[in-house]
ROLOFI-966554 format. One record per residue: z, y, x of N, C-alpha, C in turn; residue in three letters. Coordinates in steps of 0.02 Angstrom, whole numbers, padded with zeros to 5 digits, always signed. Atoms other than C-alpha are relative to their C-alpha. Example, Ala and Ser with C-alpha at 12.3 -4.5 7.8 and 13.67 -1.06 7.14 Angstrom:
+00000-00059+00045+00390-00225+00615+00000+00060+00045Ala-00003-00059-00042+00357-00053+00684+00037+00055-00039Ser
//
This chain:
-00053-00029+00014-04743-02315+04583-00047+00087+00016Met+00054-00091-00006-04890-02141+04580+00078+00065+00002Ser-00041-00062+00009-04786-01976+04616+00009+00023-00045Asn-00013-00058+00071-04834-01902+04448+00054-00040-00028Leu-00057+00052+00019-04753-02062+04383+00078+00017+00016Leu-00084+00009-00009-04579-02044+04484+00013+00063-00007Lys-00037-00074+00037-04565-01831+04430+00005-00018-00066Lys+00017+00026+00088-04606-01903+04265+00059-00021-00032Phe-00064+00036+00012-04461-02012+04259+00072+00012+00031Leu-00047-00045-00002-04347-01903+04354+00018+00058-00043Lys-00008-00070+00052-04364-01752+04212+00025-00040-00071Lys-00044+00021+00084-04312-01889+04073+00071-00030+00017Ile-00084+00030-00004-04186-01998+04152+00069+00048+00036Ile-00065-00012-00010-04017-01943+04164+00039-00013+00069Pro-00031-00004-00074-03946-01865+04330+00039-00052+00004Arg-00052+00016-00026-03801-01971+04337-00035-00072+00033Ser+00043+00053+00004-03931-02128+04318-00009-00001+00057Ile+00041+00010-00069-04028-02090+04449+00048+00026+00088Ile-00047+00008-00050-03878-02037+04553+00017-00080+00050Lys-00034+00065-00013-03813-02235+04507-00047-00034+00052Ile+00068+00017-00034-04001-02283+04567+00004+00014+00078Arg+00032-00036-00090-04021-02182+04746+00077-00031+00029Asp-00042+00039-00053-03835-02262+04791+00020-00057+00028Arg+00019+00072-00005-03876-02428+04755-00055-00006+00051Tyr+00044-00004-00072-04021-02384+04868+00034-00012+00064Leu-00029-00017-00077-03932-02313+05007+00050-00053+00039Leu-00039+00085-00003-03806-02460+05003-00016-00036+00020Asn+00053+00075-00005-03921-02583+05019-00040+00023+00063Lys+00002-00009-00074-04005-02478+05181+00059+00008+00050Asn-00057-00006-00066-03833-02456+05273-00013-00054+00010Arg-00018+00044-00013-03831-02617+05279-00051-00078+00034Lys+00071+00008-00040-04013-02659+05370+00061+00019+00059Lys-00010-00039-00072-03896-02568+05515+00075-00041+00037Phe-00078+00029-00021-03718-02695+05523-00018-00033+00070Leu+00011+00038-00064-03788-02792+05673-00032+00010+00047Ser+00051-00053-00038-03886-02677+05772+00043+00033+00067Ile-00008-00042-00046-03822-02618+05935-00002+00101-00012Pro+00009-00052+00005-03765-02442+05934-00052+00038+00028Thr+00086-00025-00032-03919-02380+06036-00059-00021-00006Asp+00041+00048+00037-04015-02498+05953-00013+00036-00072Lys+00007-00030+00058-03994-02394+05804-00005+00081-00002Ile+00022-00076+00017-04016-02204+05837-00085-00019+00045Phe+00049+00004-00001-04152-02284+05937-00064+00000-00060Ser+00046-00009+00060-04241-02326+05772-00002+00044-00037Lys-00029-00070+00033-04162-02168+05699-00058+00035+00041Ile+00047-00057-00031-04284-02071+05827-00065-00024-00023Tyr+00097+00004-00052-04443-02179+05864-00033-00010-00081Thr+00018+00002+00083-04435-02219+05631-00014+00062-00026Asp-00014-00077+00030-04406-02020+05622+00030-00004-00095Lys-00042+00023+00053-04315-02077+05482+00068+00074-00015Ile-00044-00060+00020-04215-01897+05491-00063+00057-00002Trp+00042-00042+00006-04368-01807+05497-00062-00014-00091Cys+00059-00047+00049-04487-01722+05334-00057-00034+00017Pro+00074+00013+00009-04642-01814+05279-00031+00062+00028Glu+00040-00078-00004-04725-01640+05297-00011+00033+00071Asp-00004-00043-00061-04665-01618+05484-00004-00082+00055Gln-00002+00060-00028-04686-01818+05544-00060+00028+00058Lys+00065-00007-00031-04861-01766+05622+00036+00060+00074Asn-00037-00050-00076-04763-01617+05746+00038-00012+00024Asn-00030-00011-00050-04643-01687+05808+00025-00092+00024Tyr+00008+00073-00008-04613-01851+05919+00082-00018-00015Glu-00074-00004+00010-04409-01828+05907+00026+00062-00057Phe-00011-00063+00052-04327-01736+05762+00089-00029-00020Tyr-00121+00025+00034-04105-01734+05738+00005+00008-00055Ser-00025+00013+00070-04126-01688+05567-00020+00090-00019Gly+00006-00081+00031-04124-01522+05441+00042+00034+00027Ile-00068-00016-00055-03970-01490+05545-00016+00048+00032Gly+00014-00042-00078-04043-01427+05682-00068+00029-00012Ser+00055-00044-00013-04186-01367+05627-00042+00052-00086His+00002-00037+00046-04173-01288+05456+00014+00089+00003Asn+00014-00063-00046-04174-01083+05483+00093+00036-00008Val-00073-00025+00012-03998-01056+05377+00065-00049+00031Glu-00032+00032-00023-03912-01193+05451+00021+00019+00079Phe+00021-00030-00082-03970-01141+05644+00040+00067+00026Val-00006-00084-00021-03931-00968+05635+00060+00016-00015Lys-00056-00025+00015-03772-00958+05535+00045-00030+00054Asn-00041+00053-00058-03702-01098+05662+00024+00020+00073Tyr-00004-00034-00075-03753-01023+05828+00031+00076-00011Thr-00023-00070-00015-03713-00855+05776+00072-00018+00011Asp-00109+00035+00008-03505-00913+05751-00009-00029+00051Asn-00026+00042-00063-03520-01011+05890-00015+00046+00065Val-00008-00068-00056-03583-00863+06012+00042+00040-00020Lys-00074-00070+00016-03442-00738+05937+00028-00054+00005Leu-00083+00018-00042-03301-00875+05993-00028-00007+00071Phe+00015+00005-00060-03391-00913+06157+00019+00054+00016Leu+00015-00024-00041-03393-00758+06185+00086+00050+00010Lys-00083+00004-00014-03167-00742+06174+00001-00008+00057Arg-00048+00029-00061-03152-00816+06345-00026+00066+00054Phe-00026-00045-00030-03147-00699+06483-00078-00014+00064Pro+00041+00017-00030-03297-00779+06579-00047-00069-00029Ser+00026+00039+00041-03446-00899+06509+00034-00068+00014Lys-00023+00070-00017-03365-01085+06482-00031-00048+00005Pro+00062+00065+00007-03431-01249+06532+00020-00047-00060Asn+00047+00017+00086-03503-01327+06396+00022-00089+00010Val+00034+00056+00002-03516-01523+06352-00036-00003-00069Ile+00040+00009+00046-03637-01565+06204-00011-00058-00027Asp+00016+00064+00009-03620-01706+06135-00031-00042-00075Leu+00045+00044+00054-03751-01807+06034-00068+00070-00014Gly+00038-00044-00007-03869-01660+06088-00065-00019-00045Cys+00080-00005+00054-04032-01735+05971-00053+00036+00063Gly+00066-00024-00008-04181-01644+06003-00006+00076+00053Asp-00030-00069-00026-04080-01476+06069-00038+00052-00027Phe+00033-00055+00041-04180-01371+05958+00067+00052+00019Ala-00053-00052-00009-03988-01301+05934+00027+00030+00054Val-00046+00009-00083-03915-01323+06128-00055+00079+00027Gly+00006-00073-00036-04055-01193+06169+00008+00042-00008Ser-00023-00058+00037-04020-01071+06076+00087+00020+00016Ile-00048-00024-00018-03833-01046+06135+00010-00023+00110Leu-00045-00002-00046-03869-01100+06325+00020+00059+00029Arg-00028-00040-00047-03863-00925+06378+00090+00020+00001Lys-00055-00029-00022-03691-00900+06328+00052-00060+00045Ser-00052+00039-00032-03604-01044+06429-00034-00013+00067Cys+00023+00005-00077-03595-01071+06615-00032-00074+00017Asn+00028+00057-00039-03612-01261+06687-00021-00015-00102Asn+00000+00031+00049-03711-01357+06525-00011-00072-00016Tyr+00032+00071+00026-03726-01534+06483-00004-00027-00051Ile+00027+00010+00073-03807-01605+06358+00006-00081+00003Ala-00006+00042+00006-03763-01780+06304-00042-00053-00068Val+00018+00019+00041-03861-01897+06203+00002-00090+00001Asp+00011+00056+00000-03866-02094+06172-00086-00041+00005Ile+00057+00043-00008-04066-02130+06164-00032+00033+00080Phe+00026-00044-00079-04139-02115+06342-00082+00027-00011Asp+00068-00042-00006-04338-02065+06285+00025+00064+00009Lys-00026-00087+00061-04243-01908+06153+00027+00025+00089Leu+00012-00037-00052-04175-01870+06332-00030+00001+00073Ile+00096-00003-00026-04335-01895+06442-00016+00050-00011Asn+00026-00065+00016-04399-01769+06336+00011+00073+00020Lys-00028-00042+00013-04290-01649+06329+00008+00020+00093Asn+00013-00020-00068-04279-01641+06532-00047+00023+00010Lys+00068-00004-00008-04461-01609+06520+00000+00091-00027Lys+00023-00063+00042-04470-01474+06386+00064+00056+00027Ile-00084-00069+00022-04285-01375+06431+00011+00002+00096Tyr-00017+00020-00078-04330-01398+06636+00013+00079+00006Lys-00022-00042-00036-04292-01230+06659+00082+00045-00024Asn-00056-00029+00036-04131-01196+06559+00069-00040+00045Leu-00055+00028-00067-04019-01283+06709+00022-00048-00036Asn-00046+00044+00034-03955-01409+06585+00007-00077+00018Val-00001+00101-00025-03893-01594+06643+00004-00029-00053Asp+00011+00039+00039-03949-01689+06527+00030-00066+00043Phe-00037+00077-00036-03863-01873+06544+00000-00033-00056Arg+00003+00075+00037-03895-02056+06445+00058-00010-00009Thr-00063+00023+00014-03716-02081+06364-00001-00035-00064Leu-00030+00028+00046-03639-02190+06260+00072+00045-00054Asp-00049-00017-00015-03488-02081+06204+00041-00030-00063Ile-00043+00050-00018-03413-02239+06124+00036-00048+00039Thr-00042+00031-00039-03364-02314+06257-00047+00024+00081Lys+00008-00033-00075-03448-02216+06436+00044+00046+00020Asp-00035-00046-00024-03346-02122+06535-00026+00086-00002Asn+00037-00046-00016-03377-01946+06496+00028+00069+00041Leu-00019-00055-00063-03381-01776+06594+00035+00043-00030Pro-00059-00047+00025-03239-01644+06588-00047+00057-00013Asp+00032-00080+00029-03292-01464+06509+00062+00049-00051Ala-00067-00033+00028-03180-01319+06430-00020-00027-00067Asp+00002+00011+00061-03276-01346+06281-00048-00053-00014Val+00036+00051+00005-03351-01498+06189-00035+00034-00075Cys+00014+00004+00068-03495-01465+06043-00023-00050-00014Phe+00001+00065-00001-03491-01602+05940-00020+00017-00089Leu+00022-00030+00071-03617-01561+05783-00032-00074-00050Arg+00039+00061+00056-03639-01677+05648-00022-00059+00030Gln-00013+00052-00035-03614-01818+05767+00044-00065-00047Val-00046+00040+00019-03471-01913+05703+00009-00033-00073Leu+00000+00037+00089-03514-01939+05507-00074-00036+00005Gln+00040+00027+00008-03639-02033+05572+00018-00086+00037His-00047+00037-00021-03529-02150+05635+00075-00052-00025Leu-00073+00018+00023-03393-02286+05587+00069+00027+00035Ser-00066-00001-00037-03213-02264+05601+00015-00043+00054Asn-00029+00030-00055-03198-02376+05725-00030+00028+00071Asp+00001-00031-00037-03323-02306+05836+00035+00095-00015Leu-00010-00018-00003-03244-02160+05801+00060+00029+00034Ile-00047+00029-00046-03076-02218+05876-00014-00006+00053Met+00008-00003-00095-03157-02244+06038-00027+00051+00013Lys-00016-00074-00033-03218-02078+06041+00045+00030+00035Phe-00052-00036+00011-03077-01991+06018+00048-00042+00058Leu-00039+00034-00043-02991-02104+06157-00030+00009+00047Ile+00014-00011-00055-03099-02069+06272+00002+00068+00037Leu-00003-00087-00012-03093-01880+06253+00051+00037+00018Ile-00103-00005+00005-02905-01865+06264+00011+00029+00071Lys-00023-00038-00067-02856-01724+06386-00065+00039+00043Asn+00045-00011-00039-03038-01681+06422-00039+00058-00001Lys+00027-00056+00020-03096-01542+06330+00074+00035-00037Tyr-00046-00045+00049-02962-01396+06268-00037+00005-00057Lys+00042-00014+00065-03087-01345+06134-00019-00055-00036Tyr+00043+00035+00033-03187-01440+06017-00041-00003-00072Leu+00016-00014+00035-03308-01379+05926-00050-00030-00054Ile+00014+00060+00034-03340-01498+05772-00041+00046-00067Ile-00003-00016+00082-03464-01478+05620-00020-00077-00017Thr-00024+00069+00034-03464-01604+05490-00047+00029-00074Glu+00030+00011+00073-03543-01631+05325+00048-00011-00063His-00047+00018+00041-03416-01635+05189-00025+00020-00070Leu+00000+00013+00079-03399-01644+05006+00023+00072-00031Pro-00007-00049+00049-03392-01463+04888+00103+00018+00001Ser-00053+00010+00033-03230-01522+04814+00054+00023+00078Gln-00063-00005-00057-03065-01478+04927+00055-00061-00024Lys-00044+00061-00003-02967-01632+04874-00030-00084-00006Asp+00035+00075+00003-03088-01766+04900+00033-00031+00072Phe-00023+00051-00041-03039-01928+04997-00044-00008+00078Ile+00049-00007-00046-03090-01906+05191-00011-00062+00021Pro-00028+00059-00042-03118-02047+05312-00030-00046-00019Asn+00039+00079+00077-03192-02172+05171-00059-00027+00064Val+00040+00016-00057-03273-02298+05330-00084-00010-00021Asp+00076+00044+00011-03460-02341+05332-00018-00030+00070Ile+00025+00014-00052-03556-02426+05436-00057+00052+00057Pro+00029-00049-00014-03637-02341+05582-00106+00024-00015Thr+00088-00011+00031-03814-02278+05557-00025+00067-00034Gly+00044-00058+00012-03933-02146+05498+00031+00068-00095Pro-00025-00046+00067-03827-02097+05327+00064+00006+00021Phe-00049-00013-00034-03664-02019+05304+00044-00016-00051Ile-00051+00010+00048-03514-02021+05201+00000+00042-00085Arg+00009-00042+00067-03582-01881+05066+00004-00043-00049Ile+00016+00043+00051-03623-02006+04955+00052-00041-00031Asp-00058+00000+00019-03463-02073+04935+00060+00053-00005Lys-00026-00051+00013-03393-01910+04901+00061+00011+00054Asp-00052+00015-00069-03296-01917+05089-00035+00019+00060Ser+00018-00012-00072-03332-01836+05265+00045-00004+00045Gly-00056+00007-00078-03243-01830+05437+00048+00047-00012Val-00051-00013-00018-03087-01777+05461+00061+00008+00030Val-00021+00013-00045-03030-01789+05627+00107-00015-00010Leu-00083-00021+00004-02814-01707+05587+00017-00054-00060Thr-00024+00046+00071-02810-01850+05422-00020-00070+00019Arg+00017+00092-00025-02787-02051+05425-00080-00005-00004Glu-00046+00055-00045-02820-02155+05501-00006+00050+00080Pro+00008-00009-00030-02880-02056+05638+00075+00059+00047Phe-00054-00056-00022-02736-01915+05654+00024+00051+00066Asn+00014-00029-00038-02778-01804+05786+00040+00054+00020Leu-00022-00046-00020-02665-01685+05875-00005+00058+00026Gln+00056-00066-00008-02711-01522+05890+00038+00062+00007Ile-00045-00084-00026-02630-01347+05941-00022+00030-00043Lys+00013-00061+00047-02730-01253+05823-00052-00017-00035Gln+00083-00016+00008-02868-01245+05706-00020+00045-00031Glu+00036-00063+00034-02989-01116+05656-00064-00011-00013Glu+00036+00057+00022-03130-01144+05542-00044+00082-00007Asn+00040-00081-00018-03284-01009+05594-00042-00007-00030Ile+00080-00001+00031-03438-01074+05494+00004-00053-00054Cys+00022+00043+00047-03459-01146+05309-00078+00016-00039Asn+00073-00028+00006-03633-01140+05256-00028-00051-00054Ile+00018+00046+00046-03681-01198+05104-00081+00030-00036Tyr+00071-00031+00014-03878-01179+05093-00024-00014-00058Pro+00031-00012+00071-03974-01123+04970-00075-00021+00003Lys+00065+00042+00013-04151-01179+05023-00003-00066+00006Ser+00002+00084-00012-04144-01378+05007+00021-00021-00068Ile+00008+00031+00043-04174-01451+04861+00080-00037-00052Lys-00032+00040-00015-04052-01560+04804+00074-00003+00023Asn-00052-00009-00074-03899-01528+04940+00053+00000-00029Phe-00063+00024+00011-03750-01595+04911+00049+00014+00062Glu-00071+00009-00062-03575-01532+05015-00001+00090+00029Gly+00000-00054-00045-03552-01406+05143+00024-00018+00058Ile-00014+00020-00043-03572-01404+05311+00052+00058+00037Ile-00033-00036-00011-03427-01354+05388+00004-00005+00072Asn-00025+00019-00036-03398-01293+05560+00091-00012+00051Thr-00074+00001-00007-03206-01304+05648+00018+00019+00063Lys-00033+00004-00068-03142-01244+05809+00066-00042-00004Val-00081+00013-00029-02989-01359+05866+00014-00021+00089Leu-00048+00013-00058-02888-01334+06017+00060-00072+00003Gln-00034+00085+00005-02820-01492+06076+00061-00001+00051Leu-00069-00038-00047-02696-01395+06195+00003+00029+00037Tyr
//
């Protein structure tokens, strides 16, 4: 089917019908990742450029998605995280879990003391080591759902858990117990306030937004106990066509 015909059909077919079709195809694609180990899933995502827009695929070897490159996402996020980090009497030690291609982390680097950046895909980490060798970042290949994670004052976790099953999120929470005082977590959530959180999905490139859900660690089944919660950034992208939901960043004080 030609692109021209596809565009024509989208104009005449009701949006509700298109949405049902899209959800069917999405669920079908989700099943492709059911029997694949976690490290292989994210290796496939990066090598197949699943998160990369078509018009950018020739420009990047590894691409962490529009959340790491869209100006609205990145500037709003980094500006607000920098403001939070300035509250510390001295620059905190941080760990960036699921650092991806480090397009965002590189902007925050100067606001931090020791900086550990972690991702599960070894080739991505090795590339980051070469590109950002002058930033004094400790890049490590680790699986945040099963490996021992380094200590830090602050943990960045930006649009990572939304790609994991509930079982893997639970395993992650066990691993970080008593490790980080502050968890700066960013998740893609539905716009409506009364959504059902934490609908389970298979681990993979997709998230819960098509199920009108998103990850909320303080709700069932995770029930993360926190000392304090602060909302520092809500982003409703204007430049991304058909974008649904909100990109929310919270600071969770864990103890």
